[in-house]
C-alpha positions as CSV (number, residue, x, y, z in Angstrom):
1,X,-8.2,-33.2,64.3
2,X,-7.2,-33.6,60.7
3,X,-9.6,-31.0,59.4
4,X,-8.4,-28.5,61.9
5,X,-4.8,-29.0,60.9
6,X,-5.8,-28.5,57.3
7,X,-7.5,-25.2,58.0
8,X,-4.5,-24.0,60.0
9,X,-2.1,-25.0,57.3
10,X,-4.3,-23.3,54.7
11,X,-4.6,-20.2,56.7
12,X,-0.9,-20.1,57.3
13,X,-0.3,-20.5,53.6
14,X,-2.6,-17.6,52.8
15,X,-0.9,-15.4,55.4
16,X,2.5,-16.1,53.8
17,X,1.2,-15.5,50.3
18,X,-0.5,-12.3,51.5
19,X,2.7,-11.0,53.0
20,X,4.7,-11.7,49.9
21,X,2.2,-10.0,47.7
22,X,2.2,-6.9,49.9
23,X,6.0,-6.7,49.7
24,X,5.8,-7.1,45.9
25,X,3.3,-4.2,45.6
26,X,5.2,-1.9,47.9
27,X,8.5,-2.6,46.0
28,X,6.7,-1.8,42.7
29,X,5.2,1.4,44.0
30,X,8.5,2.6,45.3
31,X,10.2,1.7,42.0
32,X,7.7,3.8,40.0
33,X,7.6,6.7,42.4
34,X,4.0,6.2,43.6
35,X,5.0,6.1,47.2
36,X,7.2,9.0,48.3
37,X,9.4,9.4,51.3
38,X,8.8,12.2,53.7
39,X,9.7,15.5,52.0
40,X,12.8,17.2,53.4
41,X,13.1,21.0,53.4
42,X,15.1,22.4,50.5
43,X,18.8,22.6,51.0
44,X,18.7,26.4,50.7
45,X,15.8,28.7,51.4
46,X,15.4,32.4,51.1
47,X,12.7,34.5,52.8
48,X,11.1,36.6,51.5
49,X,11.5,36.1,47.8
50,X,9.8,39.4,47.0
51,X,10.0,42.5,49.2
52,X,7.3,45.1,48.4
53,X,7.9,48.6,49.9
54,X,4.5,49.8,48.8
55,X,4.0,53.5,48.3
56,X,7.4,55.3,48.7
57,X,8.4,58.9,48.2
58,X,11.0,59.1,45.5
59,X,14.6,60.1,46.1
60,X,14.8,57.8,49.1
61,X,17.2,55.1,50.0
62,X,15.4,51.7,50.3
63,X,16.9,48.7,52.1
64,X,15.4,45.3,52.3
65,X,16.7,42.2,54.2
66,X,16.5,38.6,52.9
67,X,17.3,35.7,55.1
68,X,19.2,32.9,53.4
69,X,19.5,29.6,55.3
70,X,21.4,26.3,54.7
71,X,19.1,23.5,55.8
72,X,21.4,20.7,54.6
73,X,24.4,18.8,56.1
74,X,26.9,20.3,53.6
75,X,28.5,23.7,53.4
76,X,27.4,25.6,50.3
77,X,29.1,28.6,48.6
78,X,27.0,31.6,47.5
79,X,28.6,33.7,44.7
80,X,28.1,36.1,41.8
81,X,25.7,38.4,43.4
82,X,24.4,40.5,40.5
83,X,22.0,43.4,40.9
84,X,19.8,44.4,38.0
85,X,20.9,48.0,37.9
86,X,23.7,50.3,39.1
87,X,21.3,52.0,41.6
88,X,21.4,48.8,43.8
89,X,23.9,47.6,46.4
90,X,24.3,44.1,48.0
91,X,25.8,43.4,51.4
92,X,25.8,40.6,54.0
93,X,24.8,40.8,57.6
94,X,26.1,38.4,60.2
95,X,25.0,39.2,63.7
96,X,25.5,42.9,64.2
97,X,28.2,43.3,61.5
98,X,27.3,44.3,57.9
99,X,29.8,44.3,55.1
100,X,30.0,44.1,51.3
101,X,29.1,40.7,50.1
102,X,32.3,40.3,48.1
103,X,32.8,37.7,45.4
104,X,31.5,34.8,47.5
105,X,30.5,33.6,51.0
106,X,30.3,30.1,52.6
107,X,27.1,29.0,54.4
108,X,27.8,26.3,56.9
109,X,25.1,23.6,57.7
110,X,22.3,25.1,59.7
111,X,23.7,28.6,59.3
112,X,21.6,31.6,58.3
113,X,22.8,35.0,57.0
114,X,21.0,38.1,56.0
115,X,21.5,39.6,52.6
116,X,20.8,43.3,52.6
117,X,19.9,44.9,49.3
118,X,19.7,48.6,48.9
119,X,18.0,50.6,46.1
120,X,18.0,54.3,45.5
121,X,14.6,55.6,44.4
122,X,15.1,58.1,41.6
123,X,12.9,61.0,40.5
124,X,10.6,58.9,38.3
125,X,7.1,58.0,39.3
126,X,5.2,54.7,39.2
127,X,6.2,51.1,39.9
128,X,9.9,50.3,39.9
129,X,11.4,46.8,40.3
130,X,14.9,45.6,41.1
131,X,16.3,42.1,41.3
132,X,19.4,40.4,42.7
133,X,20.5,37.0,41.4
134,X,23.2,34.8,42.9
135,X,24.6,31.4,42.3
136,X,25.2,28.5,44.7
137,X,27.3,25.4,44.7
138,X,24.3,23.3,45.5
139,X,23.4,21.3,42.4
140,X,19.7,21.2,43.2
141,X,19.5,25.0,43.6
142,X,22.2,26.5,41.3
143,X,20.6,30.0,40.9
144,X,18.5,32.2,43.2
145,X,16.8,35.5,42.7
146,X,15.0,37.9,45.1
147,X,13.0,40.9,44.0
148,X,12.4,44.4,45.4
149,X,9.6,46.7,44.2
150,X,8.0,50.0,45.1
151,X,5.5,52.4,43.9
152,X,7.2,55.8,43.8
153,X,5.5,59.1,44.2
154,X,6.9,62.6,44.9
155,X,5.9,66.1,46.0
156,X,4.6,66.6,42.5
157,X,3.0,64.3,40.0
158,X,2.7,64.3,36.2
159,X,-0.6,63.1,34.6
160,X,0.0,61.2,32.4
161,X,3.3,60.0,33.9
162,X,5.0,59.6,30.5
163,X,4.5,61.0,27.0
164,X,4.3,59.1,23.7
165,X,4.6,61.1,20.5
166,X,3.9,58.0,18.4
167,X,5.2,57.8,14.8
168,X,4.9,61.0,12.9
169,X,6.5,62.2,9.6
170,X,9.3,64.7,9.7
171,X,8.1,68.2,9.7
172,X,4.6,67.4,11.1
173,X,3.5,68.9,14.4
174,X,4.8,67.0,17.3
175,X,3.3,68.2,20.6
176,X,2.3,66.6,23.8
177,X,1.1,67.8,27.2
178,X,0.8,66.8,30.8
179,X,-0.6,68.3,34.0
180,X,1.7,68.9,36.9
181,X,0.0,68.5,40.3
182,X,1.0,69.0,43.9
183,X,0.7,65.9,46.1
184,X,-0.5,68.0,49.1
185,X,2.5,67.9,51.3
186,X,3.7,70.9,53.3
187,X,5.1,73.2,52.4
188,X,3.4,73.5,49.0
189,X,5.5,72.8,45.9
190,X,6.6,75.9,44.0
191,X,7.8,75.1,40.5
192,X,11.1,76.5,39.3
193,X,12.7,76.0,35.9
194,X,11.5,73.2,33.5
195,X,14.0,71.8,31.0
196,X,14.4,68.9,28.6
197,X,17.3,66.5,28.1
198,X,17.5,66.8,24.3
199,X,18.0,70.0,22.4
200,X,15.4,69.3,19.7
201,X,12.6,69.4,22.4
202,X,11.3,72.7,23.8
203,X,9.0,73.1,26.8
204,X,6.5,75.7,27.8
205,X,4.0,75.9,30.7
206,X,0.9,77.8,31.8
207,X,-1.0,77.9,35.1
208,X,-4.2,75.9,35.3
209,X,-7.0,75.8,37.8
210,X,-9.2,73.0,39.1
211,X,-11.9,73.8,36.5
212,X,-9.6,73.4,33.5
213,X,-8.0,70.3,34.9
214,X,-11.2,68.5,36.1
215,X,-10.7,64.9,37.0
216,X,-7.0,65.3,37.8
217,X,-5.9,64.1,41.2
218,X,-4.0,66.5,43.5
219,X,-3.8,70.2,43.2
220,X,-3.2,71.3,39.6
221,X,-0.2,73.6,39.2
222,X,0.8,73.8,35.5
223,X,0.0,72.5,32.1
224,X,3.3,71.6,30.5
225,X,3.7,71.4,26.7
226,X,6.6,69.6,25.0
227,X,7.2,70.3,21.3
228,X,9.7,68.7,19.0
229,X,11.2,70.8,16.1
230,X,13.8,70.0,13.4
231,X,14.2,66.4,14.5
232,X,16.0,64.0,12.2
233,X,14.3,60.8,11.4
234,X,14.7,58.1,14.0
235,X,13.7,57.2,17.5
236,X,13.3,59.9,20.1
237,X,13.9,59.4,23.9
238,X,14.2,62.1,26.5
239,X,13.0,63.5,29.8
240,X,11.3,66.6,31.0
241,X,13.1,67.8,34.2
242,X,11.1,69.8,36.7
243,X,12.9,71.7,39.5
244,X,11.5,73.3,42.6
245,X,12.2,77.0,43.3
246,X,14.0,75.9,46.5
247,X,16.4,73.4,44.7
248,X,17.8,74.2,41.3
249,X,20.3,71.3,41.4
250,X,18.2,68.2,41.6
251,X,15.0,67.6,39.6
252,X,12.0,67.1,41.7
253,X,10.4,65.0,38.9
254,X,11.4,63.5,35.6
255,X,8.8,62.8,33.0
256,X,10.0,60.5,30.1
257,X,8.9,61.0,26.5
258,X,9.4,58.8,23.5
259,X,8.4,58.8,19.8
260,X,9.7,58.1,16.3
261,X,10.1,60.6,13.5
262,X,9.6,59.1,10.0
263,X,11.3,60.4,6.9
264,X,9.2,63.0,5.2
265,X,10.2,61.7,1.7
266,X,10.3,58.3,0.1
267,X,10.6,56.6,-3.3
268,X,8.3,54.1,-4.8
269,X,9.6,51.5,-4.9
270,X,11.9,52.0,-1.8
271,X,14.6,49.9,-3.5
272,X,15.3,49.0,-7.1
273,X,16.4,45.4,-7.8
274,X,17.0,44.6,-11.4
275,X,16.3,40.8,-12.0
276,X,19.0,38.6,-13.5
277,X,19.0,38.7,-17.3
278,X,21.6,38.3,-20.0
279,X,24.7,40.4,-19.2
280,X,24.2,42.3,-22.5
281,X,20.4,42.9,-22.1
282,X,19.3,46.4,-20.9
283,X,16.5,46.7,-18.4
284,X,14.6,49.8,-17.2
285,X,12.4,50.6,-14.2
286,X,10.4,53.8,-13.3
287,X,10.8,55.3,-9.8
288,X,8.6,58.0,-8.3
289,X,9.7,60.5,-5.6
290,X,6.8,61.0,-3.0
291,X,6.0,62.7,0.2
292,X,5.0,60.7,3.3
293,X,1.3,60.6,2.2
294,X,2.3,59.1,-1.2
295,X,1.8,62.2,-3.3
296,X,4.3,62.8,-6.1
297,X,6.8,65.5,-5.4
298,X,9.4,67.2,-7.7
299,X,12.9,66.1,-6.8
300,X,16.6,66.5,-7.8
301,X,19.5,64.1,-7.9
302,X,22.3,65.1,-5.4
303,X,25.0,62.9,-7.0
304,X,26.8,64.5,-9.9
305,X,28.4,61.2,-10.9
306,X,26.6,57.9,-10.9
307,X,28.0,54.4,-11.8
308,X,28.8,53.9,-15.5
309,X,26.5,50.9,-15.7
310,X,23.5,52.9,-14.7
311,X,21.6,55.6,-16.5
312,X,19.2,58.1,-14.9
313,X,16.6,60.1,-16.9
314,X,13.1,61.5,-16.5
315,X,10.5,58.9,-17.4
316,X,8.7,61.5,-19.7
317,X,9.8,64.8,-21.0
318,X,9.3,67.5,-18.4
319,X,8.4,65.0,-15.7
320,X,9.9,66.2,-12.4
321,X,8.5,63.5,-10.1
322,X,9.3,60.2,-11.8
323,X,12.5,59.0,-13.3
324,X,13.7,56.0,-15.2
325,X,16.7,53.8,-14.2
326,X,18.3,51.7,-16.9
327,X,21.0,49.1,-16.5
328,X,23.4,49.6,-19.4
329,X,24.8,46.6,-21.2
330,X,27.8,45.3,-19.3
331,X,30.0,42.4,-20.2
332,X,31.2,41.6,-16.7
333,X,29.1,39.3,-14.5
334,X,30.4,40.7,-11.3
335,X,27.9,42.0,-8.7
336,X,26.9,45.6,-9.1
337,X,25.1,47.9,-6.7
338,X,24.8,51.6,-5.9
339,X,22.9,54.1,-3.7
340,X,21.5,57.2,-5.3
341,X,21.0,60.3,-3.2
342,X,17.8,62.2,-3.8
343,X,16.1,65.2,-2.2
344,X,13.0,67.4,-2.9
345,X,13.5,70.2,-5.4
346,X,14.9,73.3,-3.6
347,X,15.4,71.2,-0.5
348,X,18.6,71.1,1.7
349,X,20.9,68.3,2.7
350,X,18.9,67.5,5.8
351,X,16.2,66.0,3.6
352,X,18.4,63.7,1.5
353,X,17.2,60.1,1.2
354,X,19.0,57.2,-0.4
355,X,17.7,54.8,-3.0
356,X,19.5,51.4,-3.1
357,X,19.9,50.0,-6.6
358,X,21.0,46.4,-7.4
359,X,21.7,44.5,-10.6
360,X,21.5,40.9,-9.6
361,X,24.0,38.1,-10.3
362,X,24.4,34.7,-8.6
363,X,26.2,36.4,-5.7
364,X,23.9,39.3,-5.2
365,X,20.4,37.6,-5.2
366,X,20.4,37.0,-1.4
367,X,21.9,40.4,-0.3
368,X,19.8,42.5,-2.6
369,X,16.6,40.7,-1.6
370,X,17.4,41.3,2.1
371,X,18.0,45.0,1.6
372,X,14.9,45.4,-0.5
373,X,12.8,43.9,2.3
374,X,14.5,46.0,5.0
375,X,13.9,49.2,3.1
376,X,10.2,48.5,2.6
377,X,8.1,50.6,5.1
């Protein structure tokens, strides 16, 4: 009897110890996050997050519906509905009633509303994307976003769909072409006038056949050439607008073009920075006037009067392409700077370039260095 009692007591002791150890392990796992409670659904859900219209003819009104649901036990406020562009609208649908979303709306527990987003497809071609973001009062989901996208096509297509002139010097030939094709809808597209949105771009066209436009999808209609002339240095952005003969008010297609015109002339170096020396010490530097390829070019100084602390002379007798700048002795230690205006000999005012000149002091070291770096091509 005694040995049986001992075994029973021992077994009981081990059961108690085992139960205590299990409680300890579970508590530790919960404390460190290794055991998770059953996941609850998010407080707010939206379906779908992305609405893809697929292939859509341009100049259409596109509407998508997004279901927003409150899965929690607390009412949440939705506000600050912000579309990504002015071509989009946002409204809310409750039951059979649709109205503008307004500044905010309250979503009760378990309630679901439909957000209707509209987007007007323009006359461009290719993939377009629009987004709507809104805020919520739920701390776990403060911001939501849903996306609409479509691949636009029209009665006519441009191949390529956009033109890039690249970076070309002023005065160089700037010409690009695209093929206008009919998408095959009935009735056939008949081109009308073709224009550009910037006055410095001219456009011309000629008929093409399937032989000269081999490999181009659709029925080739025209080869359109865009040429830039008398364009000032800077970035170029514009559109070619193509109208049908049946509608002279709304373009059937817009083909964007971009590029950058570089100044035809430059100086070497592009900026003159005289290092800090004694205020009474003269200092000289030679500068050459060049075309875009780096060849020396005769020039003339446009300014009749230059600062009294600076002298401007040819670097050698009879030299018309290189000049020498000299800082005259000045007693004042105040910062000094100037911009000299130069142009090619027998040129006009449209070809003027500016040469920054600095004489450094303690207060001009930083500014002159920054300008010198910004002027370097």
